[in-house]
N, C-alpha and C positions, 0 to 999 in steps of 0.2 A: 641649420639656421644660422644664417650670417649676421652677426652684429657687429656695428661700429660705433666705439664709444671714444669719442676725439677728446672729451674732457676729462678723462681718467687721470688720477694722480699717479705718480711714479709707483707708490704702495699698490694702488688699486690695480695698477697695469700688471705689476708682478704677480699678485693676487689672483686675477683673471687667468693669466699663463699656468699658476700653481695648480689651480682647481681643474682646469682643462686636461694638464698632465696627469693627476692624480686620479680622476674620473676614468682616463682611456686606460690606465694601468690596473686601478684596483675595483672599479665600481662592478659588481656582479650584473651579469647580462640579462638577469632577472628585473632590474630597477627599470622598468618601460617608462615609469612617471617622474620617480625622483633621480633623474640624471642632468646632464649639463644642459639640454633643452630647457626644463623645468627652470635650473638655477639662472640662465641667460632671460628668460622670461621676468621672473621674479626681479633680478637686478634692473632689467628695462621700465619695471612698473615702479620699483623703488625711485629711479631716477625721475620719473613721470611726476610722482607726487614731490619731490625734494624742489622740483624747478618751479610749483607752485606754494612752496612752504618758507619761511623766514628762517633759516638756521645757520649757525656758524659752520665755517670751513671744517673742523674736527666733527661736528656732528655729520655733516655731508657725508664725510669720507668713512665714517663710523657704518653708518647705514648702508652705503655701497660694498665695503667689507663683509658686512654682516649677510646680505644679501647673496654674495658669492660663496661664502662660507658655510651659511646656515644647514645644508645638508651633507656637508661632508662625511658625518659620521654614517651615511648609508652604506660607506665601502665596509662595514662590519655588521650590518644587518640593521632592520628597520627599528628594532626595540631599543628604547632610551637613545636614539640617535642624535637627539639633541645636545645631551650631555658629551657624547664623544665628539659632537662639532666643535663644541666649546674647546676641549682639550685640542684638536686639531688646530683650530684657529687659533689659540692662546700660542702654540709651540711655533707655529708659522710665523706670527706676527712678531712674536721675541726676537726670531732668529733675523727678522729684519729690523730691528730695532725700533720698533713701535713703542710708544709710551704706555705706562700702565694705566692711564686715564683712558686712551683711545682703545687699548685691549679690554677694559672694564665695559666700557658703552658696547663694543662689539659683543662680548659674551651676554649683556642683558638683552641686546636685541635677539640673539639667536634662542636664547632661553623664552622669550615673549613669542616665538613661533609654534611653542606646544601646543596642542588643540584646547586643553583645559586651562591655558593661562590667560589671565585678564591682564591686559596692557596698561600700563599706568601714565608713562612718560609718553610725551610726543613721539620720540624716536620708536618706542615700542609699538605705537599705534600705526605709524609709517610701515614698518616691517612686516608686520601682522596684516594690515590691509594689500601690501603688495604680494605677501605670500597667497592670498585668497583673490589675487585679480582675475584668476582666469574664471571665476565664477561670472564676472562681467565682459568676457570676450567671446568672439565669434566662435573659437576651437573650445569652449567648455566641455561640449560633450565628447567631442574627441579625447580631451585630456581625461576626463571622468573615466571613459571605458578603460583607458590606458591603466589607471589606478587600480579599477577594480580587477584587471587581468595581473597586474603586479601583484595584488594581495594573494591573488589565487596562485601564481607561481611560486610564490615565497611560503605557501602553506601556512598563511596567516589566517584569510578567510576564504571560504568558496561561496560567493555570493551569486545568485542567478541575476540575469540582467534585470528582471521586474522589480526584485527586493533593492538592487541596487539603485533604481530610479526613484522607488519609495524613499528611501534612505536619502537621496541627495533632493528630494522634495521637502523632507523633513528639516535638512539642514538648511535650505536656502528658506523656507518659511518662517522657521521658528528658532532655529540656533545660530546663525551668523548672521553678524551686521558688521558693516564698515564704521570705522572709528573716526577718521579723519574727513576734515569738511569736503576736501577735493574728491574723495573716494563717493562720499554719500551725494553729491551733487553729478558727478560723471559717471561713476559706475554703477549706481543702484538702478537707474533705468534700464540699463543693458541687463542686469541681473535679474530683473523681473521678466524681461522678454525670455530670458533662457529659462527661468521656473516655468513659464507659460509653454515653453515649448516642452519640457520633459514632461509636464501633466498632461499634456495633449499626447506625446509618445507613450506614456504609461496607459493611456486609455487605450490607445491602437494597439499596444503589445498584449492586454487583457484581451481584447477581442479576438486577436490572432491566435493566443494561446487557448481561449474556449473554442475557436474553431479548429484548431489543430486537434484539441483532444476530443472532440465530437466526431472529427474525421478518423481518428485512431479507433474510436469505439467502435464506429461503423465497420471500419476495415476489419478490426480483430473478430468483429461478430460475422461479417462475411466471410473471413479466410479461416476461422478456427471453428468448426462445428462440433467440437469436443462437448461442450456443455449441452448442446442441444442432444446430444446421443446420449450423454449422462442422464439428462433429464427424462428422455424418453425410457431407459432402463429403470430408471429409479421409480418413476411412476407405474410402470406396468409390473414391477416387481410387487411394489406396495398395493395394486389392486389385485394381485393373485395371492398374495398372502390374505388380503381382507375376506376375500371370495372363499378361501380356505377355512378362516375361521368361522364364517357363517355356516358354510356345510357342516363341520363339528357341532356346532351349536344346534344346527336342526336335527343331527342325528341323536344328540344328546336330548334333546325334547321327546324323540319318539322314543328312546329308551326309558326314560322316566315314566312317560305316559303307559308304556306296556308293560313296565315293572308295576306300576299301581294297579294297573287292571289284573293282572296276574294274582297278585298278593289279594285283590279282593274276592277274585275267582277261588282261591284256595282255600280261603276264611269262609267264605260265605256259601259257595255253589257246590263245591264238591262234596263237602259232607251231606248234602242232601242227597247225593246220588244212592248211597246206600241204603236207602229207604225203596223199596220194590215201587212203591206208588208213584215215586219221582223218577221212574225208569226213560220218561218221554224226555227229560232233560239231557239224557247221554249224548244223543246225535248232536243237538245244537252246542254242547257244552265243549265237545270235541273240537266242532269247526271253529268255536270262537276261540280257543286256546291255541289250535293250529295256525291259524293268522297271526294271532298274538305273537306266537313265539317265533315265527317266520320273520315278522316284523322287527324284533328284538335283534335276531340272527343278522338281518340284512344291516341293520343299523350299527352293529359292530363292525361288519364287514366293511362299511363306507369309513370308519374312523382308525381301522385296523393299518398300521404302519407296515411297509414293504420291507423286508430283509434284504440287504446287499451284502455284497461280498466285504466292502470295505477295504479292498487292497488295489493297487496298479502297479504297473512295472515302469521302468525306466523309458521302455520302448513308448508307451503310452503317452507319457509326457511329451516325447522326441517327436511323436506324430499327432500331438495334440487331440488325444481321443479322451483323454479322462477329464471329467468337469472337477477340477479342484474345489468348487464354490459350495458343492454339495457334501455333507459331512459323511453322507453313505458311502462315497466313493473313497474315503481315506481313514476311516476310524480304526482300522486295523494296522496302520502304518506306524512307524516310529517317527518320532519327533524330527529326527536329523533328514529322514527321505521327505518327509512332509515341507520342511522348510526348504530343502533343495528344490523340490518340485514347484513351490510358491514363487521362489526367487526366479524361476525359469519362465512362469508366466508372467510376473509381474514385469519382466524386461521385454515381454513381446506383447504390445497392444494388442496385436490380431489375435492371440491367443485370450487375452483378456475378454474382449468382445466375444470371442468365439463361446467362451465359457459361460459367460452371461447369457447370450442367445441360447445355448442348450438348457440352461437354468429355467430359462422362462420356458422353453418348449415343453420339458419333463414335467415341470409344474403344471403346466397347463393339460397334459395327458393325465396327472393325477386327478386334478380338478374335474376333468371331464367323464373320469371313473367313478370319482366320488357324487357328484351331482347325477349321474345316470342311475346309480344305485338307490341313490336317497329319493329318485322320483318314482323308480320302481317300489320303494320301501312305503312312500306315502301312498302309493296305487294299491298296494295290497292291503295295508292297515285300513283304507277307506274301504276296499270291495269287502275286507274282512268284517268290518264292522257292520256293513249293511247286509251282508250274507247272515251273519250271526244274528241281527235282529230279526231278520226275515224267518230264521230257522226256529228261535224261540218262539215268535209268533204262531208259527204254524205249530210247533211242539203244545203250546199252551191251547190252542184253539181244536187240537185234535184230541187232548185229554179231556177238555171240557166236554165234546162232544161224546166222549164214550163215558 
């Protein structure tokens, strides 16, 4: 950015050359915003306000010097850079023979550029407005983005573009004000335009961000079937376990009913068979007890667990033949062998899915066997009850006829 200042005093001219050299030698490359370009812009804006102000020569010179030196402290970092800028400015101006009065004015102006400072004098208001003149310039968004990147590169703050826009909107709407009449009259309208632009940009960015998230969600859903696969296994295993619980409950019901029937038969019916006059009850009683005992035995078979070896070999794991998800395949192995085998399986997605598939398959075979036995048991129980009732009816009718 070439800037020509034909009306500069000798001291201002020397200061301009000094800050240019200082920044070229010592300013970190991470200063994307607080650099010579920004300094020139503030200097130009300062002169613009000075031109429309009634100030003494010393005041004008103090403002121009402060504009050039206000960010010199950035050569040693952003934190508390205003105080360091004052030290650099004081040392330089003293070396040039500047008066204490001029140095004090420059110092006060530099400290007025602190964000939390409240300017009191006319000079402080002018330098403060000049330092924030980019709010009312066409290059505002470009300069603002450079400041965001600078904060990120210097590990001060890592702010997303959307959050940065929100912060800028808050700044322009509620926090920043221009203090001089010239800035209020000439810069505020452009500042409002820039505010409207970044509000629109924020809305646009939010829409794009929402679309991007939806697109990414769809993409992940389409490209990654893992969740769907896991859901299939989870639901199917849950259904198998529920069906197994139902089968066990049905078997327990049959066991309980038949146990009650046998206890009643033993306590009430069997003692009567000792009497020769009740001999006609022997055959139906035997039939009744035979079917009842058979139903009990089959109910026990339906719930009886299978005994497995509980062991596997290294070759079984290497060949993916053993299902480590079923306790019956490892209950006799020691902990170290089981941990090794589990790690082998967990590091192989194909092995995991294969084990889960086998688990589903063999659990299905167990369920089929259980339900087949239960069906036969209920059939035998039903037939036994019918035949027993018929046998007792025939026995009673025969004895009555005799």
